[in-house]
C-alpha positions as CSV (number, residue, x, y, z in Angstrom):
1,M,0.0,0.0,-0.1
2,F,2.5,2.7,0.9
3,I,5.0,1.6,-1.5
4,Y,3.4,0.6,-4.7
5,I,0.0,3.2,-4.3
6,I,0.8,5.8,-1.6
7,V,4.6,6.9,-2.4
8,P,3.9,7.1,-6.5
9,I,1.1,8.9,-5.8
10,C,2.8,11.7,-3.5
11,Y,5.9,11.9,-5.6
12,W,4.4,11.6,-9.5
13,K,0.9,12.9,-8.8
14,F,1.1,15.9,-6.1
15,N,4.7,16.4,-6.0
16,T,4.3,16.2,-2.1
17,F,7.3,17.9,-0.3
18,D,8.9,19.2,-3.6
19,A,9.4,15.4,-3.8
20,Q,10.5,15.6,-7.3
21,K,13.7,17.3,-6.2
22,F,14.9,14.4,-4.8
23,P,15.0,10.4,-6.0
24,I,12.1,8.8,-5.5
25,F,13.8,6.4,-2.9
26,S,17.1,7.3,-1.2
27,N,18.3,7.2,2.6
28,Q,20.1,10.2,2.0
29,L,19.9,13.5,2.9
30,F,19.4,16.4,0.8
31,T,20.1,20.1,-0.2
32,A,17.6,22.4,-2.0
33,T,19.2,21.7,-5.3
34,G,19.0,17.7,-4.8
35,H,23.1,17.2,-3.5
36,K,23.5,15.3,-1.2
37,Y,23.4,16.7,2.4
38,D,27.3,17.1,4.2
39,T,26.6,17.5,7.7
40,T,30.4,18.4,8.0
41,K,29.3,22.0,7.0
42,I,27.3,22.5,10.1
43,L,28.9,21.0,12.9
44,T,31.4,22.5,15.3
45,K,34.3,21.1,16.7
46,N,32.4,19.8,20.0
47,Y,30.0,17.9,17.3
48,D,27.2,20.4,17.9
49,L,24.8,22.3,15.4
50,D,26.4,25.9,14.2
51,I,23.7,27.8,13.3
52,N,24.8,30.0,11.2
53,A,26.7,27.8,9.2
54,Y,22.8,25.7,8.8
55,N,21.8,29.1,8.2
56,N,24.4,29.8,5.3
57,Y,24.3,26.3,3.8
58,G,20.5,25.9,3.8
59,K,17.6,23.7,4.8
60,L,17.7,19.9,4.9
61,Y,15.3,17.5,2.9
62,L,14.6,13.9,3.0
63,S,13.5,11.7,0.2
64,P,9.3,11.5,-0.3
65,L,9.6,7.8,1.0
66,F,11.9,8.5,4.0
67,A,9.3,11.3,4.8
68,L,6.8,9.0,4.5
69,S,8.4,6.7,6.3
70,I,8.9,9.3,9.4
71,G,4.8,9.6,9.2
72,S,4.5,6.0,9.2
73,G,6.5,6.0,12.7
74,F,4.1,8.6,14.1
75,L,0.9,7.1,13.2
76,R,2.6,3.7,14.6
77,F,3.0,5.0,18.0
78,T,-0.6,6.7,18.8
79,A,-2.4,3.6,17.3
80,T,-0.1,1.1,19.2
81,L,-1.0,2.3,22.8
82,T,-4.7,2.9,21.8
83,H,-5.0,-0.4,20.2
84,V,-3.5,-2.5,23.4
85,A,-5.8,-0.2,25.7
86,L,-8.9,-0.7,23.9
87,F,-8.9,-4.4,22.8
88,Y,-6.2,-5.6,25.5
89,G,-7.2,-3.1,28.4
90,R,-9.5,-5.1,30.3
91,D,-7.8,-8.1,30.1
92,I,-4.2,-6.1,31.6
93,L,-5.4,-4.9,34.1
94,K,-7.4,-8.5,35.3
95,Q,-4.1,-9.5,35.1
96,S,-1.9,-6.9,37.1
97,R,-5.0,-7.7,40.1
98,S,-4.6,-11.1,39.4
99,A,-0.7,-11.2,39.7
100,M,-0.6,-9.4,42.5
101,N,-3.2,-11.1,44.1
102,N,-0.7,-14.6,43.8
103,A,-2.9,-15.9,41.4
104,K,-3.1,-19.6,40.2
105,L,-0.7,-21.4,38.4
106,D,-0.8,-23.2,35.1
107,V,1.1,-26.2,34.2
108,H,4.2,-24.6,33.5
109,G,4.3,-22.6,36.3
110,K,3.7,-26.1,38.6
111,L,5.9,-27.5,37.6
112,M,8.6,-25.2,37.4
113,K,8.0,-24.8,41.3
114,A,10.5,-27.9,42.1
115,Y,13.0,-25.1,40.9
116,K,14.7,-22.6,42.9
117,Q,13.3,-19.4,41.8
118,V,15.6,-16.0,40.5
119,P,15.6,-14.0,44.5
120,E,13.8,-10.3,43.5
121,W,16.8,-8.6,44.2
122,W,19.2,-10.1,41.7
123,F,16.5,-8.7,39.1
124,Q,17.0,-5.0,41.0
125,I,20.3,-5.2,42.0
126,L,20.9,-5.9,37.8
127,L,18.4,-2.7,37.3
128,L,20.5,-0.4,39.7
129,G,23.9,-0.7,38.9
130,S,22.9,-0.4,35.5
131,I,21.0,2.7,36.5
132,V,24.0,4.1,38.8
133,V,26.4,3.6,35.5
134,S,24.4,5.2,33.0
135,L,24.4,8.6,35.4
136,L,27.4,8.4,36.6
137,M,28.4,8.1,32.8
138,S,26.2,11.6,32.2
139,F,28.0,13.2,35.3
140,V,32.2,12.2,34.1
141,W,31.5,12.6,30.2
142,K,29.1,15.2,29.8
143,T,30.3,16.8,27.1
144,D,31.1,13.8,25.3
145,V,27.9,12.0,25.5
146,Q,25.9,15.5,25.9
147,L,23.0,13.5,27.3
148,P,22.6,14.9,30.5
149,W,21.4,12.6,34.3
150,W,17.4,14.1,33.7
151,G,17.8,13.0,29.8
152,M,18.6,9.5,30.8
153,L,15.9,9.4,33.3
154,F,13.7,10.6,30.7
155,A,14.5,7.2,28.7
156,F,14.1,5.1,31.6
157,A,10.9,6.1,32.4
158,L,10.2,5.7,28.2
159,A,10.9,2.4,28.1
160,I,9.2,1.2,31.7
161,V,5.6,2.9,29.9
162,V,6.1,1.3,26.3
163,T,7.3,-1.8,27.1
164,L,4.0,-2.8,27.7
165,P,2.2,-2.5,25.0
166,I,4.6,-3.0,22.5
167,G,4.9,-6.8,24.3
168,V,1.3,-7.4,23.7
169,I,1.9,-6.4,20.0
170,Q,4.5,-8.9,19.6
171,A,3.1,-11.8,21.6
172,T,-0.6,-11.8,19.9
173,T,1.0,-10.7,16.4
174,N,4.6,-11.8,16.4
175,Q,5.4,-8.1,14.9
176,Q,7.6,-5.6,17.1
177,P,6.0,-2.1,16.8
178,G,9.1,0.2,17.5
179,Y,9.2,3.9,18.4
180,D,12.8,4.9,17.5
181,I,11.2,7.8,15.6
182,I,9.3,8.8,19.1
183,A,12.1,8.4,21.2
184,Q,14.0,10.5,19.0
185,F,11.4,13.2,18.6
186,M,11.0,13.8,21.9
187,I,14.7,14.1,23.0
188,G,15.4,16.2,19.5
189,Y,12.5,18.7,21.6
190,A,14.4,19.2,24.1
191,L,18.0,18.5,23.5
192,P,18.1,20.3,19.5
193,G,21.7,20.0,18.2
194,K,22.7,17.6,20.2
195,P,23.3,14.3,17.7
196,I,25.1,11.8,20.3
197,A,22.8,12.6,22.7
198,N,19.9,11.8,20.5
199,L,21.6,8.7,19.7
200,L,22.4,7.7,23.9
201,F,18.5,8.8,24.4
202,K,17.5,6.0,21.6
203,I,19.8,3.1,23.5
204,Y,18.6,3.9,26.6
205,G,14.9,4.3,25.7
206,R,14.5,2.2,22.6
207,I,16.7,-0.9,22.7
208,S,16.4,-1.6,26.3
209,T,12.7,-2.1,25.5
210,V,14.0,-4.5,22.7
211,H,16.4,-6.1,25.2
212,A,13.2,-6.7,27.9
213,L,11.2,-8.2,25.4
214,T,13.9,-10.5,24.1
215,F,14.7,-11.4,27.5
216,L,11.0,-12.2,28.7
217,A,10.9,-14.2,25.3
218,D,13.3,-16.4,26.6
219,L,12.3,-17.0,29.5
220,K,9.3,-17.9,28.4
221,L,10.9,-20.7,26.6
222,G,12.7,-21.7,29.7
223,Q,9.5,-22.1,31.2
224,Y,8.8,-24.3,28.3
225,M,11.9,-26.3,28.4
226,K,11.5,-26.4,32.1
227,I,15.0,-25.0,32.5
228,P,15.6,-23.8,35.8
229,P,15.1,-20.0,36.1
230,R,18.6,-19.6,37.6
231,C,20.2,-20.9,35.3
232,M,18.3,-18.8,32.6
233,Y,19.4,-15.6,34.1
234,V,23.1,-16.2,34.8
235,A,23.4,-17.5,30.8
236,Q,21.4,-14.1,30.1
237,L,23.6,-12.3,31.8
238,V,26.9,-13.8,30.8
239,G,25.8,-13.3,27.7
240,T,24.9,-10.4,27.1
241,I,28.4,-9.6,28.6
242,L,29.9,-11.8,26.3
243,S,28.0,-10.4,23.8
244,G,29.1,-6.3,24.6
245,I,32.7,-7.0,24.6
246,V,32.8,-8.8,21.5
247,N,31.0,-6.8,19.5
248,L,33.1,-3.6,20.6
249,A,36.0,-5.4,20.0
250,V,35.0,-6.3,16.9
251,A,33.7,-2.8,15.6
252,W,37.0,-1.7,16.4
253,W,39.2,-3.9,14.3
254,M,36.8,-3.3,12.0
255,L,37.4,0.4,11.9
256,D,40.8,0.3,12.2
257,H,41.2,-2.4,9.3
258,I,38.6,-1.9,6.5
259,K,39.5,1.3,4.5
260,D,36.5,3.5,3.8
261,I,33.7,1.4,5.3
262,C,30.3,2.3,5.7
263,M,31.4,5.1,2.6
264,D,28.7,6.0,0.6
265,D,27.6,3.5,-2.8
266,A,28.0,6.0,-5.2
267,V,31.9,6.7,-4.0
268,H,32.7,3.1,-3.4
269,H,30.8,0.6,-6.3
270,D,32.6,-2.1,-5.4
271,S,32.6,-2.1,-1.3
272,P,30.5,-4.2,0.5
273,W,31.0,-2.0,3.6
274,T,28.2,0.3,2.6
275,C,26.4,-0.3,5.3
276,P,22.9,1.0,4.4
277,K,21.5,0.2,7.8
278,Y,23.8,2.2,9.7
279,R,23.1,5.1,7.2
280,V,20.1,5.5,8.2
281,T,20.5,5.8,12.0
282,F,23.5,8.1,11.0
283,D,20.4,10.3,9.3
284,A,18.5,9.5,11.9
285,S,20.6,10.8,14.3
286,V,21.2,14.1,11.8
287,I,17.3,14.9,11.7
288,W,16.6,14.4,15.1
289,G,19.6,15.1,16.7
290,L,21.6,17.6,14.8
291,I,19.3,19.6,12.5
292,G,16.1,18.7,15.8
293,P,12.8,18.3,15.1
294,R,10.8,22.0,15.5
295,R,12.7,23.1,12.3
296,L,11.8,20.3,9.8
297,F,8.2,19.3,12.0
298,G,7.4,22.3,13.9
299,P,5.3,26.0,12.6
300,G,7.0,26.8,9.0
301,G,9.1,23.3,9.1
302,L,8.4,21.2,5.6
303,Y,7.6,18.7,6.9
304,R,4.8,19.5,9.7
305,N,1.7,18.5,8.3
306,L,3.0,15.1,9.0
307,V,3.0,15.7,12.6
308,W,-1.3,15.2,11.6
309,L,-0.5,11.1,11.2
310,F,-0.1,11.4,15.9
311,L,-3.4,12.0,16.2
312,I,-5.0,10.0,12.9
313,G,-3.1,6.9,14.6
314,A,-5.0,7.6,18.0
315,V,-8.2,7.4,15.8
316,L,-7.7,4.6,13.5
317,P,-8.3,1.5,15.9
318,V,-11.4,3.3,17.0
319,P,-13.7,2.1,14.5
320,V,-12.2,-1.3,14.1
321,W,-12.6,-2.0,17.7
322,V,-16.2,-0.6,17.9
323,L,-17.4,-3.0,14.9
324,S,-15.6,-5.9,16.6
325,K,-18.1,-5.0,19.4
326,I,-21.5,-4.7,17.2
327,F,-20.8,-7.8,14.9
328,P,-19.1,-9.9,17.7
329,D,-19.5,-13.0,15.6
330,K,-17.4,-11.7,12.7
331,K,-13.8,-13.0,13.8
332,W,-12.0,-11.5,11.5
333,I,-12.5,-7.8,12.6
334,P,-10.7,-8.1,15.2
335,L,-7.5,-8.8,13.7
336,I,-7.6,-5.9,11.5
337,N,-4.0,-4.4,14.0
338,I,-2.9,-0.8,13.1
339,P,0.1,-1.3,13.9
340,V,1.4,-4.0,12.4
341,I,0.0,-2.7,9.3
342,S,1.5,0.5,9.2
343,Y,4.8,-1.5,10.7
344,G,5.4,-2.8,7.7
345,F,6.4,-0.3,5.9
346,A,9.0,0.4,9.0
347,G,11.9,-0.3,7.7
348,M,11.9,1.5,4.8
349,P,14.5,3.1,4.1
350,P,17.5,0.9,4.4
351,A,15.3,-1.6,2.7
352,T,14.4,-1.6,-1.0
353,P,10.9,-2.5,-2.9
354,T,12.5,-5.5,-4.2
355,N,13.1,-6.5,-0.2
356,I,9.5,-6.0,0.8
357,S,8.5,-8.1,-2.7
358,S,10.5,-11.5,-1.8
359,W,9.0,-11.6,1.2
360,L,5.7,-10.9,0.4
361,I,6.6,-13.5,-2.5
362,T,7.8,-16.0,0.5
363,G,4.8,-15.5,2.4
364,M,2.8,-15.9,0.2
365,I,4.1,-19.3,-0.7
366,F,4.7,-20.6,2.8
367,N,1.6,-19.3,4.1
368,F,-1.5,-19.9,1.8
369,F,-0.3,-22.6,0.0
370,V,1.9,-25.0,2.4
371,F,-0.8,-23.9,4.5
372,R,-4.2,-24.6,2.3
373,Y,-2.9,-27.9,0.9
374,Y,-0.5,-28.9,4.2
375,K,-2.3,-27.9,7.0
376,R,-1.3,-30.1,9.3
377,W,2.6,-30.4,8.8
378,W,1.8,-26.6,8.2
379,Q,1.0,-26.7,12.2
380,K,3.5,-29.2,13.2
381,Y,6.8,-28.1,11.5
382,N,5.5,-24.0,11.4
383,Y,8.0,-22.4,14.2
384,V,11.2,-25.1,12.9
385,L,10.8,-23.6,8.9
386,S,10.6,-19.9,10.8
387,A,13.9,-21.1,12.3
388,A,15.5,-23.1,9.7
389,L,15.5,-19.6,7.6
390,D,16.9,-18.0,10.3
391,A,19.8,-19.9,10.6
392,G,20.0,-20.2,6.5
393,T,20.5,-16.6,6.1
394,A,23.0,-16.2,9.1
395,F,25.2,-19.2,7.7
396,M,24.6,-18.2,4.1
397,G,25.6,-14.6,4.9
398,V,29.0,-16.0,7.0
399,L,29.8,-18.0,4.2
400,I,29.6,-15.6,1.3
401,F,31.8,-13.0,3.1
402,F,34.7,-15.4,4.0
403,A,34.6,-17.3,0.8
404,L,33.9,-14.6,-1.6
405,Q,33.7,-10.9,0.2
406,S,36.6,-11.1,1.9
407,A,38.7,-12.5,-1.1
408,G,37.7,-9.4,-2.7
409,H,34.9,-10.9,-4.9
410,N,31.3,-9.8,-5.2
411,L,28.1,-11.7,-6.4
412,K,26.1,-10.0,-8.6
413,W,22.9,-11.2,-10.2
414,W,19.8,-10.5,-11.0
415,G,18.7,-10.3,-7.0
416,S,21.6,-8.3,-6.4
417,E,20.6,-5.4,-8.3
418,M,19.3,-2.5,-6.6
419,D,15.1,-2.6,-8.0
420,H,16.5,-2.4,-11.7
421,C,16.1,1.0,-11.8
422,P,18.7,3.5,-12.0
423,L,16.9,6.5,-12.2
424,A,15.0,5.8,-9.2
425,S,18.4,7.6,-7.7
426,C,17.9,10.4,-9.4
427,P,15.5,13.7,-9.5
428,T,13.1,14.1,-11.9
429,A,12.3,17.8,-11.4
430,P,13.4,20.0,-14.6
431,G,16.9,21.5,-14.1
432,I,18.1,19.8,-11.2
433,V,21.5,19.2,-12.1
434,V,23.3,15.9,-10.4
435,D,26.4,14.1,-11.5
436,G,25.3,11.0,-12.9
437,C,21.5,11.8,-13.7
438,P,20.1,13.1,-16.4
439,V,18.8,16.9,-16.4
440,F,15.0,17.0,-17.2
């Protein structure tokens, strides 16, 4: 709906946000003339925004798909809160009361009583220790991290508030609607011109929720497999520490040994190290942290109308809920999940229409044909198939890198080309001159 209907209409029919001055799809940032935005020209030595340099250099512009992707994030956040409140609010209150009153355990809970439980103070010490270290970082290295102590506390509070509703959506649909945009939007208003603070707030406010829900899912799996809770806790803690050390070491090694890592693919065509996902992360820190949401989405900002999607997202689940109450026999109505529908657009950019179409084709094959003709097989091996596809992707990624890319051999075939449309990376407005693109 977004990629093949809304984006083309906004681009070709209405030229929304001066869209035709820029490529229809790109994860880059642009100037008013269609050239790529050079953020080094507006930074101070402390990586803050130089207001005078920004005013002289000019405003920042987004590709139409990037702008609409941000708008879908606005819609998704409020739609998640409204959807969970309407469809699951009563159940959440009921479960909360029963948990406080020592509710009856199910069969899994009764079997797990045979093991020693994890003491509550284990979690409390870990939480308190993390908070102390984080606040200490804000005080000791406040110039480097840019995020003050109250920003840290704000991030913790945000994670506490949104973890439950997002967890409900994940538990019922296996999709986890992100709120990265909202977290960066909030701190961008509070601390404009601070890109590093913006990224740190996202980590503490959003990634904390991701890890919390992953931890809960693993604990639930441990309960089904009857693994002792203390073993699960220790395994998770050790794994987290090891992964942090290994990730940091690998990142340092890559930065020291790989030339021009994460450079623009337009400059280094044959390099596999273009890092499209982290390019979007960098762009987000510029949009929300360096430039700030007030200049782009506030009064007078080019993208100010996207803010209306907050209200639209809050309203959209209401008619679905009302119809589900009017027609309780229509079981398909409650399955219309606005947060999940809007989440389908969340990965773009850096994902491309080719990624989305291949995902849809795979889903159609396994969900429609296999389920229709081999329903019993599907019910028995659905999760095994999902795990096999994930494992196969990870294995092939490692194999292709060590066998081919590390030796300078890159795979080029029909499926690896970016949407088979070179002009998609060029502006189409008359008179816009960009290197490598025709002038219309």
